[in-house]
LONU-300019 format. One line per 4 residues: number of its first residue (from 1); their letters; for each residue x, y, z of N, C-alpha, C. Coordinates in steps of 0.1 Angstrom, whole numbers, plus 5000, padded with zeros to 4 digits. Layout:
NUM) a) X:Y:Z:X:Y:Z:X:Y:Z  ...
end
This chain:
1) mrgf) 1605:5869:7379:1607:5859:7387:1596:5861:7395  1589:5847:7397:1578:5845:7402:1581:5832:7416  1572:5836:7428:1574:5826:7439:1569:5815:7433  1571:5807:7447:1573:5792:7448:1554:5786:7451
5) ppiq) 1546:5785:7446:1533:5788:7448:1532:5772:7463  1542:5762:7464:1536:5756:7476:1540:5765:7489  1550:5776:7489:1553:5779:7502:1544:5798:7503  1536:5802:7491:1532:5813:7496:1518:5806:7499
9) ifll) 1510:5791:7498:1496:5788:7503:1501:5778:7514  1516:5778:7517:1522:5775:7529:1517:5790:7540  1523:5802:7538:1525:5809:7546:1510:5821:7548  1502:5815:7540:1487:5825:7538:1480:5818:7546
13) glmf) 1478:5798:7542:1475:5794:7556:1478:5796:7569  1493:5798:7571:1497:5802:7586:1493:5812:7591  1489:5819:7583:1482:5836:7589:1470:5835:7593  1462:5827:7583:1447:5823:7588:1446:5816:7603
17) vvla) 1452:5806:7604:1456:5803:7622:1462:5810:7625  1473:5818:7622:1471:5826:7639:1460:5839:7643  1458:5840:7632:1441:5852:7633:1429:5841:7638  1431:5837:7636:1419:5824:7640:1415:5824:7656
21) vpls) 1431:5819:7659:1434:5817:7675:1428:5831:7687  1434:5839:7682:1422:5848:7688:1407:5850:7686  1403:5853:7674:1388:5853:7668:1382:5841:7674  1386:5829:7677:1379:5817:7687:1375:5823:7698
25) hltg) 1386:5834:7704:1382:5827:7718:1373:5848:7722  1378:5856:7709:1367:5864:7711:1353:5866:7704  1350:5860:7701:1336:5852:7695:1328:5841:7701  1336:5831:7712:1336:5813:7713:1325:5820:7719
29) tvsv) 1309:5806:7722:1295:5808:7733:1307:5802:7743  1318:5794:7746:1320:5787:7755:1324:5793:7766  1313:5795:7783:1320:5803:7790:1321:5798:7801  1326:5796:7814:1329:5794:7827:1324:5795:7833
33) akad) 1316:5788:7837:1304:5794:7848:1305:5794:7862  1306:5804:7865:1312:5807:7880:1303:5806:7890  1310:5800:7906:1295:5800:7918:1287:5813:7918  1276:5816:7923:1271:5819:7924:1275:5831:7939
37) apak) 1279:5844:7937:1279:5852:7954:1268:5851:7961  1274:5848:7974:1263:5847:7984:1253:5860:7985  1242:5861:7988:1230:5871:7987:1233:5881:7996  1232:5890:7993:1233:5900:8007:1227:5901:8015
41) vvev) 1227:5911:8024:1212:5907:8030:1212:5926:8036  1197:5923:8031:1195:5940:8030:1191:5946:8041  1197:5955:8043:1195:5960:8059:1187:5975:8053  1169:5975:8062:1158:5982:8060:1165:5991:8071
45) tnvk) 1166:6004:8065:1170:6018:8075:1168:6027:8071  1153:6034:8080:1143:6039:8081:1145:6054:8084  1148:6060:8073:1150:6076:8070:1136:6089:8069  1140:6098:8077:1127:6105:8079:1129:6118:8066
49) glvr) 1121:6121:8065:1124:6129:8048:1105:6141:8049  1104:6145:8038:1098:6155:8036:1093:6150:8022  1077:6146:8017:1068:6145:8012:1059:6155:8006  1064:6160:7993:1053:6175:7988:1043:6166:7976
53) vrya) 1032:6172:7980:1024:6171:7965:1019:6184:7964  1019:6189:7947:1016:6196:7943:1008:6187:7929  0991:6200:7925:0985:6199:7918:0979:6212:7914  0969:6211:7898:0964:6226:7890:0953:6223:7899
57) hrpv) 0945:6213:7898:0930:6210:7902:0926:6201:7912  0920:6204:7924:0920:6198:7932:0912:6186:7935  0918:6173:7938:0913:6161:7931:0899:6156:7942  0893:6151:7941:0879:6150:7951:0885:6143:7965
61) tlsv) 0894:6126:7956:0898:6119:7967:0915:6116:7965  0921:6116:7970:0934:6115:7966:0941:6105:7977  0949:6100:7974:0957:6088:7985:0974:6088:7977  0976:6088:7994:0998:6085:7983:0997:6081:8002
65) kige) 1003:6074:7993:1009:6060:8005:1023:6055:8003  1032:6052:8011:1048:6046:8011:1045:6033:8019  1045:6018:8015:1044:6010:8017:1030:6011:8023  1026:6006:8034:1012:6003:8036:1007:6013:8045
69) kelv) 1018:6025:8047:1010:6033:8058:1002:6047:8047  0993:6054:8046:0991:6065:8043:0997:6075:8046  0999:6084:8039:1004:6097:8040:0995:6109:8041  0984:6108:8033:0976:6121:8036:0963:6118:8040
73) sgie) 0959:6129:8054:0950:6128:8062:0936:6134:8053  0937:6142:8047:0922:6145:8039:0931:6156:8031  0925:6165:8023:0930:6172:8009:0930:6186:8014  0938:6191:8014:0947:6206:8012:0947:6213:7999
77) dspm) 0952:6223:8002:0952:6234:7991:0966:6233:7990  0970:6233:7976:0986:6228:7972:0995:6242:7973  1003:6236:7978:1009:6222:7979:1008:6217:7992  1005:6205:7995:1003:6190:8006:1021:6196:8010
81) emda) 1026:6186:8022:1032:6181:8026:1032:6178:8042  1040:6162:8041:1041:6151:8048:1048:6153:8053  1053:6147:8064:1063:6143:8067:1064:6129:8071  1077:6118:8070:1071:6106:8064:1090:6099:8065
85) slps) 1083:6082:8075:1098:6078:8077:1099:6072:8061  1108:6072:8051:1108:6067:8042:1120:6049:8045  1118:6038:8039:1124:6030:8039:1136:6024:8031  1143:6028:8037:1158:6025:8028:1160:6030:8012
89) pkeg) 1158:6045:8013:1158:6054:7999:1169:6046:7988  1178:6043:7999:1189:6042:7986:1185:6030:7976  1180:6018:7981:1175:6013:7977:1161:6016:7967  1156:6022:7968:1146:6030:7961:1133:6029:7972
93) vdvf) 1123:6038:7974:1112:6041:7978:1101:6040:7963  1089:6032:7967:1079:6032:7957:1066:6039:7965  1060:6048:7957:1052:6056:7963:1039:6056:7956  1030:6050:7966:1019:6049:7955:1009:6059:7958
97) lkat) 1003:6062:7947:0997:6078:7941:0983:6075:7934  0974:6082:7939:0956:6075:7931:0949:6086:7936  0945:6090:7927:0933:6104:7930:0923:6105:7921  0912:6108:7924:0899:6110:7914:0894:6127:7909
101) wpeg) 0890:6133:7903:0891:6148:7900:0873:6146:7895  0864:6154:7899:0851:6154:7895:0850:6154:7876  0836:6150:7874:0834:6153:7862:0836:6161:7856  0839:6158:7840:0844:6172:7836:0855:6183:7839
105) tpds) 0864:6175:7847:0877:6182:7848:0888:6181:7842  0895:6188:7834:0900:6183:7822:0914:6175:7831  0924:6168:7818:0933:6161:7822:0942:6168:7834  0952:6169:7843:0955:6172:7853:0968:6163:7857
109) aitl) 0976:6175:7862:0990:6172:7867:0989:6168:7883  0999:6162:7888:0999:6160:7902:1016:6156:7899  1029:6161:7912:1039:6165:7912:1041:6162:7924  1049:6147:7925:1050:6142:7941:1065:6148:7941
113) evep) 1072:6152:7952:1081:6155:7958:1090:6147:7968  1098:6141:7969:1107:6137:7980:1116:6141:7983  1118:6139:7993:1135:6145:7997:1140:6138:8008  1146:6127:8017:1150:6127:8023:1160:6131:8030
117) dgla) 1157:6132:8043:1176:6138:8052:1184:6137:8048  1192:6146:8042:1207:6143:8040:1208:6136:8025  1193:6138:8016:1199:6133:8000:1188:6144:7996  1193:6146:7981:1191:6150:7972:1174:6149:7970
121) trse) 1160:6161:7967:1151:6161:7963:1147:6152:7948  1142:6140:7955:1133:6137:7937:1117:6139:7932  1120:6142:7921:1104:6149:7916:1099:6145:7912  1090:6140:7911:1075:6134:7893:1065:6143:7892
125) trws) 1067:6142:7878:1050:6147:7873:1040:6133:7869  1034:6131:7869:1021:6126:7868:1010:6131:7857  1005:6122:7846:0991:6129:7840:0979:6123:7843  0973:6127:7850:0957:6117:7850:0952:6114:7836
129) adgk) 0943:6106:7834:0931:6104:7822:0920:6101:7828  0907:6110:7823:0895:6108:7821:0893:6107:7837  0900:6124:7842:0899:6123:7854:0901:6116:7869  0912:6101:7861:0917:6094:7877:0930:6092:7876
133) mdev) 0941:6089:7884:0953:6082:7883:0953:6075:7895  0965:6063:7890:0967:6051:7897:0981:6050:7894  0992:6059:7898:1004:6056:7897:1012:6047:7905  1023:6041:7900:1032:6037:7915:1046:6044:7910
137) itlk) 1054:6051:7917:1064:6062:7912:1074:6056:7923  1084:6048:7915:1097:6045:7923:1105:6057:7921  1113:6061:7931:1124:6068:7935:1137:6064:7936  1148:6063:7933:1164:6060:7937:1173:6071:7941
141) wn) 1180:6069:7950:1191:6081:7952:1206:6070:7954  1210:6078:7951:1226:6068:7947:1235:6075:7955
end
């Protein structure tokens, strides 16, 4: 015994329609536009913290800035520690690090550690190239 072909074709077409509806919703490109959420007002809260700079070879010039405030007053022995006011560490702190070494000094590393009050210490190490370094280091806390 054989089946009736028109009924088999109808059942096959019905199966394709049943599968096509959920697939079209999953893969469709039509998206509903949502209204933008109102912009959050970001409060800048300064937090006291400790900034520590370590280096292997003593640089000739060293500049460590957070915002417009220069933290380094003179080059001392490694490690150098400075108290700083950190603007909104949960949003991220940008530290501008610039240094130069005398000619003939091999590539050297500078490690920057930032420890805000009540938060964990973040540490980043950067290497110089050709006796120069100019880096922006962004540190974030969750």
